[in-house]
SEDRENRO-69567 format. One record per residue (C-alpha): residue number from 1; x, y, z. Coordinates in steps of 0.001 Angstrom, whole numbers, plus 524288, in hexadecimal, padded with zeros to 5 digits. Layout:
<nodes>
+-----+-------+-------+-------+
! num !     x !     y !     z !
+-----+-------+-------+-------+
! NUM !     X !     Y !     Z !
...
+-----+-------+-------+-------+
</nodes>
This chain:
<nodes>
+-----+-------+-------+-------+
! num !     x !     y !     z !
+-----+-------+-------+-------+
!   1 ! C6F1A ! E1851 ! 2B0A9 !
!   2 ! C729D ! E179F ! 2A321 !
!   3 ! C74DD ! E2077 ! 296D2 !
!   4 ! C66AE ! E1E8D ! 2935E !
!   5 ! C604C ! E2122 ! 2A222 !
!   6 ! C678E ! E2DDD ! 2A1A6 !
!   7 ! C645A ! E315B ! 29489 !
!   8 ! C55F1 ! E3035 ! 296DD !
!   9 ! C5625 ! E3703 ! 2A4B0 !
!  10 ! C5E49 ! E4302 ! 29D31 !
!  11 ! C52E1 ! E43CB ! 29399 !
!  12 ! C4906 ! E42D8 ! 29F89 !
!  13 ! C50B5 ! E4D70 ! 2A5A4 !
!  14 ! C5052 ! E54BB ! 29A1E !
!  15 ! C427B ! E57C5 ! 295D9 !
!  16 ! C4081 ! E62A6 ! 2A115 !
!  17 ! C4C11 ! E6891 ! 2994A !
!  18 ! C454E ! E65F6 ! 28BBF !
!  19 ! C37B4 ! E6A7D ! 29055 !
!  20 ! C3DB4 ! E78E2 ! 2979D !
!  21 ! C465B ! E78D1 ! 2892F !
!  22 ! C39E1 ! E788B ! 282A0 !
!  23 ! C353B ! E82E5 ! 28B07 !
!  24 ! C403D ! E8B2F ! 2874C !
!  25 ! C3DDC ! E899A ! 2795C !
!  26 ! C315B ! E8E5C ! 2786C !
!  27 ! C32F9 ! E9CCF ! 278E7 !
!  28 ! C3EBA ! E9D41 ! 271D7 !
!  29 ! C3C7F ! EA4AB ! 26342 !
!  30 ! C462B ! E9D98 ! 25C0A !
!  31 ! C4DEA ! E92DD ! 26082 !
!  32 ! C5C9A ! E94C0 ! 26131 !
!  33 ! C63DB ! E8894 ! 2642A !
!  34 ! C6DD5 ! E8EEF ! 26C73 !
!  35 ! C6170 ! E9247 ! 275F5 !
!  36 ! C5DA5 ! E825F ! 274E8 !
!  37 ! C6C97 ! E7E95 ! 27768 !
!  38 ! C6CF1 ! E89A5 ! 2831A !
!  39 ! C6020 ! E8310 ! 28A34 !
!  40 ! C64B3 ! E7622 ! 28596 !
!  41 ! C71B6 ! E7919 ! 28CE9 !
!  42 ! C6AF6 ! E7E56 ! 299A1 !
!  43 ! C6163 ! E72D6 ! 29B00 !
!  44 ! C6BA5 ! E69AF ! 296FC !
!  45 ! C75C4 ! E6E8F ! 29EE3 !
!  46 ! C6CA5 ! E6D9B ! 2ABDD !
!  47 ! C669D ! E610D ! 2A754 !
!  48 ! C7504 ! E5AB7 ! 2A538 !
!  49 ! C7AE4 ! E6189 ! 2B2F8 !
!  50 ! C7052 ! E6071 ! 2BC07 !
!  51 ! C7182 ! E51D2 ! 2BD15 !
!  52 ! C807B ! E5188 ! 2BF6E !
!  53 ! C7D92 ! E5A76 ! 2CB02 !
!  54 ! C72AD ! E5149 ! 2D050 !
!  55 ! C7DCD ! E46A9 ! 2CEE9 !
!  56 ! C871D ! E4D86 ! 2D64C !
!  57 ! C7DDE ! E52A1 ! 2E16D !
!  58 ! C7A33 ! E438D ! 2E3DC !
!  59 ! C728F ! E3D3B ! 2EEAD !
!  60 ! C73B8 ! E481E ! 2F8C5 !
!  61 ! C6CE9 ! E5266 ! 2F06D !
!  62 ! C60AC ! E490C ! 2EADB !
!  63 ! C574E ! E4ABE ! 2F3DB !
!  64 ! C56D1 ! E5A06 ! 2F54B !
!  65 ! C5905 ! E5AD9 ! 2E511 !
!  66 ! C4D98 ! E5111 ! 2E131 !
!  67 ! C45AA ! E5861 ! 2EC94 !
!  68 ! C45A7 ! E65FE ! 2E6B6 !
!  69 ! C493E ! E64B9 ! 2D7EB !
!  70 ! C39B8 ! E626F ! 2D4DC !
!  71 ! C3A34 ! E6F61 ! 2DBD5 !
!  72 ! C42D5 ! E76F5 ! 2D553 !
!  73 ! C3ECE ! E71B6 ! 2C85F !
!  74 ! C30CC ! E7523 ! 2C9DA !
!  75 ! C3402 ! E823C ! 2CE9D !
!  76 ! C3CC8 ! E85D7 ! 2C338 !
!  77 ! C34E0 ! E81B8 ! 2BA5C !
!  78 ! C286C ! E870A ! 2BEA9 !
!  79 ! C2EC5 ! E94C3 ! 2BEA5 !
!  80 ! C3475 ! E924E ! 2B15F !
!  81 ! C2869 ! E8E76 ! 2ACF8 !
!  82 ! C1FAF ! E9814 ! 2B26C !
!  83 ! C2884 ! EA325 ! 2AD9D !
!  84 ! C2740 ! E9D1B ! 29EC4 !
!  85 ! C1741 ! E9E50 ! 29FC7 !
!  86 ! C193E ! EAC1A ! 2A577 !
!  87 ! C20FF ! EAE9C ! 29A20 !
!  88 ! C17DA ! EA759 ! 2913E !
!  89 ! C0E03 ! EB214 ! 2961D !
!  90 ! C165E ! EBF0F ! 294D6 !
!  91 ! C12CD ! EC75A ! 289FD !
!  92 ! C214D ! EC9BE ! 285E6 !
!  93 ! C2662 ! EC348 ! 27B97 !
!  94 ! C2C62 ! EB675 ! 27FF8 !
!  95 ! C3B60 ! EB7B1 ! 28227 !
!  96 ! C3BBC ! EB428 ! 28F4D !
!  97 ! C3BA2 ! EA5FB ! 28FB9 !
!  98 ! C45E0 ! EA659 ! 284AC !
!  99 ! C5019 ! EA880 ! 28F59 !
! 100 ! C5BAF ! E9E5E ! 28FD2 !
! 101 ! C63A9 ! EA6F2 ! 298FA !
! 102 ! C69A9 ! E9F85 ! 2A5CD !
! 103 ! C5D69 ! EA5F5 ! 2AE77 !
! 104 ! C5344 ! E9F96 ! 2A562 !
! 105 ! C5A6C ! E9218 ! 2A389 !
! 106 ! C61C6 ! E8EBF ! 2AE3E !
! 107 ! C552C ! E8CB2 ! 2B867 !
! 108 ! C4F54 ! E8341 ! 2AB54 !
! 109 ! C5A77 ! E7D85 ! 2ABAD !
! 110 ! C5A4A ! E79C4 ! 2B9DB !
! 111 ! C4C03 ! E7859 ! 2BA2C !
! 112 ! C4CC1 ! E6D6E ! 2AF8F !
! 113 ! C5906 ! E679C ! 2B46F !
! 114 ! C54A7 ! E6524 ! 2C3E1 !
! 115 ! C50EE ! E5813 ! 2C1E5 !
! 116 ! C5DB9 ! E5368 ! 2BAFA !
! 117 ! C6484 ! E5654 ! 2C702 !
! 118 ! C5BFC ! E4BBE ! 2CDD7 !
! 119 ! C6083 ! E43AF ! 2C567 !
! 120 ! C6D3C ! E4450 ! 2C6A9 !
! 121 ! C6C2F ! E416D ! 2D4D8 !
! 122 ! C664D ! E351A ! 2CF19 !
! 123 ! C7226 ! E33A4 ! 2C767 !
! 124 ! C7A3D ! E3269 ! 2D0D9 !
! 125 ! C7582 ! E2731 ! 2D70B !
! 126 ! C7432 ! E2095 ! 2CB44 !
! 127 ! C8115 ! E1C05 ! 2C102 !
! 128 ! C7FDB ! E28B3 ! 2B7D3 !
! 129 ! C8ABA ! E2E65 ! 2B2C9 !
! 130 ! C860F ! E3CAE ! 2B5A1 !
! 131 ! C8EBB ! E42F4 ! 2AE9E !
! 132 ! C8906 ! E3C5B ! 2A163 !
! 133 ! C7B91 ! E3C54 ! 2A6B1 !
! 134 ! C7C9C ! E4C52 ! 2A8ED !
! 135 ! C81C5 ! E4D2D ! 29A45 !
! 136 ! C776E ! E44E8 ! 294E3 !
! 137 ! C6C3B ! E4CC3 ! 29CB5 !
! 138 ! C7235 ! E59C4 ! 29811 !
! 139 ! C7339 ! E5464 ! 2899E !
! 140 ! C6515 ! E4FCB ! 28896 !
! 141 ! C5FF8 ! E5C9F ! 290E3 !
! 142 ! C6760 ! E6413 ! 28592 !
! 143 ! C61D3 ! E5EB5 ! 27B0F !
! 144 ! C5428 ! E5D71 ! 27FDF !
! 145 ! C52CF ! E6C01 ! 2848C !
! 146 ! C5A24 ! E6FCF ! 2767C !
! 147 ! C4EFF ! E6730 ! 27137 !
! 148 ! C43BD ! E6DAB ! 27A0B !
! 149 ! C471F ! E7C2B ! 2757E !
! 150 ! C451F ! E7988 ! 267BF !
! 151 ! C38D0 ! E72DA ! 26BAE !
! 152 ! C33E2 ! E7D9D ! 2754D !
! 153 ! C3870 ! E876C ! 269B3 !
! 154 ! C305C ! E82FF ! 25EFB !
! 155 ! C2329 ! E810C ! 26759 !
! 156 ! C26BD ! E8E5F ! 26D48 !
! 157 ! C25F7 ! E94D4 ! 25F8C !
! 158 ! C17C4 ! E91F2 ! 25DC6 !
! 159 ! C132A ! E94BC ! 26C4B !
! 160 ! C1D57 ! E9D75 ! 271FD !
! 161 ! C159A ! EA06D ! 27E74 !
! 162 ! C0D8F ! E958F ! 2809C !
! 163 ! C191F ! E8EF7 ! 27EFC !
! 164 ! C1FB6 ! E95D2 ! 289A2 !
! 165 ! C13B8 ! E93B2 ! 293B4 !
! 166 ! C1201 ! E866E ! 28FC4 !
! 167 ! C2210 ! E863A ! 292E0 !
! 168 ! C20B0 ! E8BFF ! 29E43 !
! 169 ! C173E ! E8266 ! 2A51D !
! 170 ! C1D10 ! E75EF ! 29FD6 !
! 171 ! C299F ! E79C7 ! 2A8A4 !
! 172 ! C1F0A ! E7D38 ! 2B386 !
! 173 ! C19AE ! E6F56 ! 2B170 !
! 174 ! C25EE ! E683F ! 2B199 !
! 175 ! C2B83 ! E6F38 ! 2BCEB !
! 176 ! C1C26 ! E6BAE ! 2C46F !
! 177 ! C1F59 ! E5CFA ! 2BD32 !
! 178 ! C2DAA ! E5C65 ! 2C273 !
! 179 ! C278E ! E60C3 ! 2D16E !
! 180 ! C1C12 ! E564C ! 2D13C !
! 181 ! C2533 ! E4A84 ! 2CBA7 !
! 182 ! C2F8E ! E4DA7 ! 2D66A !
! 183 ! C2440 ! E4E6B ! 2E06A !
! 184 ! C1DED ! E4204 ! 2DDD2 !
! 185 ! C1295 ! E48A6 ! 2D7FC !
! 186 ! C11E1 ! E43A0 ! 2CA5E !
+-----+-------+-------+-------+
</nodes>
């Protein structure tokens, strides 16, 4: 597998993190670069590490992981999306969803990187330098996530509650899409 193919795979894997980063930027009153970088680091780190873990898990766990990765992503994205929609209807001022603590960010980072774990398993069968691939995936995800936070923040200033609702809906739809794709329904 060549450099260009790895870049394309990295970009494809980063799209989930990008979409969630857009959602994280929505409720931010004022975008601080350090917050965008923090979100980028969470997503970039997990997207970069998961293929490496998948690679070393290897063939023996391929069937187990590939059989449940879609359920894990579906459940995590669904729960997070439902929580965002709940917060959109909350009468309180919208600070709840702009949290960047470990409890908030860890499930998001894991949910968006489950597919990267499976890709890593498939890399074990190909001529891929897994450390270069993991690094590229992490860097591309980091960059796209920072851009996503900025985009979400600009949009969120105008339509705060509606945008939070749409962000939650996007997460739920992403979870459903992942599930349906893996069940070969779409």
